[in-house]
C-alpha distance (Angstrom), angle and dihedral (degrees) to the residues before:
residue distance angle dihedral
M1 . . .
P2 3.85 . .
I3 3.75 118.8 .
E4 3.74 115.4 -130.6
R5 3.76 118.3 -145.9
S6 3.70 127.8 -172.8
L7 3.79 124.0 -164.2
S8 3.75 118.0 -133.3
R9 3.78 116.5 -129.9
R10 3.82 88.9 -113.9
A11 3.82 93.5 53.2
L12 3.80 89.9 48.2
L13 3.81 92.7 51.7
I14 3.83 92.7 46.2
G15 3.78 91.3 50.3
A16 3.82 91.7 48.9
A17 3.78 91.7 48.7
Q18 3.82 90.5 50.3
A19 3.79 92.1 50.4
V20 3.80 93.1 49.2
S21 3.83 91.1 47.0
A22 3.78 92.2 50.3
F23 3.77 91.8 50.1
A24 3.80 93.8 47.2
L25 3.79 93.4 49.5
R26 3.82 93.5 49.6
R27 3.84 95.1 47.8
P28 3.80 112.0 95.1
V29 3.77 115.4 -127.2
S30 3.75 109.7 -115.3
A31 3.77 117.3 -129.8
A32 3.81 86.3 -138.5
E33 3.85 90.4 64.8
T34 3.75 96.9 59.2
P35 3.82 110.7 11.2
P36 3.80 116.7 -161.9
K37 3.76 120.9 -114.9
M38 3.78 115.1 -77.3
V39 3.81 120.0 -145.3
V40 3.82 111.9 -155.4
T41 3.80 119.0 -164.7
R42 3.80 114.4 -162.0
D43 3.76 147.0 153.0
P44 3.82 108.4 -91.2
N45 3.84 90.4 -132.8
C46 3.81 96.0 57.6
G47 3.81 112.9 103.5
C48 3.80 97.9 -176.6
C49 3.80 90.2 60.8
R50 3.81 88.3 62.5
G51 3.81 89.3 52.2
W52 3.83 90.6 52.1
V53 3.80 91.5 48.6
T54 3.79 89.1 51.5
H55 3.82 89.0 52.7
M56 3.82 89.6 51.3
R57 3.80 93.6 48.7
K58 3.82 91.6 48.9
A59 3.80 87.8 53.2
G60 3.82 89.5 56.1
F61 3.82 102.1 -99.5
P62 3.78 117.4 140.3
V63 3.81 104.0 -132.4
E64 3.80 132.0 -163.1
M65 3.82 115.8 -169.3
V66 3.79 123.6 -147.7
E67 3.81 117.3 -170.2
V68 3.82 121.0 -153.1
A69 3.75 132.2 165.1
D70 3.82 93.3 -127.2
V71 3.85 121.2 28.9
T72 3.82 94.0 177.6
P73 3.83 97.3 91.8
L74 3.78 90.2 54.2
K75 3.81 92.4 48.8
T76 3.82 89.5 50.6
R77 3.83 92.9 47.6
L78 3.83 91.1 49.3
G79 3.80 93.2 49.6
V80 3.79 101.7 -111.0
P81 3.85 107.3 161.8
D82 3.79 115.4 -122.6
S83 3.82 90.5 -119.7
L84 3.82 91.5 59.0
M85 3.78 100.0 44.9
S86 3.78 118.3 127.1
C87 3.80 137.0 165.1
H88 3.83 101.7 -71.4
T89 3.78 139.1 24.4
A90 3.79 127.8 -149.7
E91 3.75 132.8 -167.1
I92 3.80 120.5 -152.5
G93 3.75 135.2 159.5
G94 3.81 93.5 -15.2
Y95 3.83 93.1 -48.8
V96 3.79 135.4 105.1
V97 3.77 119.4 -130.7
E98 3.80 114.5 -164.5
G99 3.78 122.7 -165.3
H100 3.75 132.0 -27.6
V101 3.81 100.7 -11.2
P102 3.85 113.3 161.8
A103 3.81 116.9 -114.5
E104 3.79 91.9 -119.9
A105 3.81 91.9 59.8
I106 3.84 90.1 51.1
K107 3.78 91.4 49.5
R108 3.82 89.4 51.7
L109 3.82 90.1 50.0
L110 3.82 91.4 51.8
I111 3.80 92.0 49.2
E112 3.81 97.3 45.3
R113 3.85 94.3 39.7
P114 3.85 98.1 -161.2
K115 3.82 119.1 -172.4
V116 3.83 96.8 -104.1
T117 3.79 138.9 113.8
G118 3.80 95.2 -114.7
L119 3.77 151.7 -87.9
A120 3.80 131.1 -58.4
V121 3.76 142.6 -176.5
A122 3.78 106.5 -158.8
G123 3.77 117.1 -136.9
M124 3.76 122.5 -10.9
P125 3.82 110.1 -64.6
V126 3.81 115.2 -161.4
G127 3.79 109.5 -109.2
S128 3.80 96.4 23.7
P129 3.84 114.7 124.0
G130 3.82 107.8 -65.2
M131 3.82 92.0 11.6
Q132 3.80 100.8 79.1
V133 3.81 110.1 139.8
P134 3.83 117.2 -165.6
G135 3.82 110.7 -120.8
Q136 3.82 94.8 16.0
A137 3.77 122.5 102.8
P138 3.84 114.9 -123.9
E139 3.80 117.3 -102.4
D140 3.80 125.8 -127.5
Y141 3.80 111.8 -110.5
D142 3.74 141.6 169.6
V143 3.75 129.4 -117.9
V144 3.77 103.0 -146.6
I145 3.80 124.4 -154.2
F146 3.78 111.7 -149.7
S147 3.76 146.1 -178.0
A148 3.80 133.1 169.8
S149 3.80 92.2 -81.4
R150 3.80 106.1 33.3
Q151 3.80 150.0 20.9
H152 3.79 131.3 -163.0
V153 3.76 139.9 159.8
F154 3.81 112.3 -80.4
A155 3.83 95.0 178.8
R156 3.80 141.0 -16.1
Y157 3.80 122.0 -132.2
R158 3.77 140.4 -174.0
G159 3.75 105.2 -158.5
L160 3.80 106.0 -44.8
Q161 3.82 94.4 -25.0
Q162 3.80 122.5 96.0
I163 3.80 110.7 -130.8
């Protein structure tokens, strides 16, 4: 003879709350949901750096700007290779971000958390964040992931679009 069981409303609510709690506790928190504060060091006379900071803020990053006459000593101390140096340097979540790196690449870095120094876009490619030039087509450029011993392409972009 089958046994019939009925759940009380209270038991049903408790069970649902436990299931939701278990799911929420197991779900990793994405770095993209609550990005850490970014500290950007730049030359006060550089206008494209402001454009890049605007791009970062629109992407949800809290940004603090520090202006110094010469950013090179900081770049050297943080381990940015000469070949990857650009106009500004940012520090975020234990990483270095050099130059006009798109926000989406930084979000990916913060989610994947590789054991590297950081990301860089060498030079100032037209169309990269902060380097948009009306009437000029965006250039293709590499976002390079680097550490003391190696560098390789992390992503390729044309303007703000990954290719």
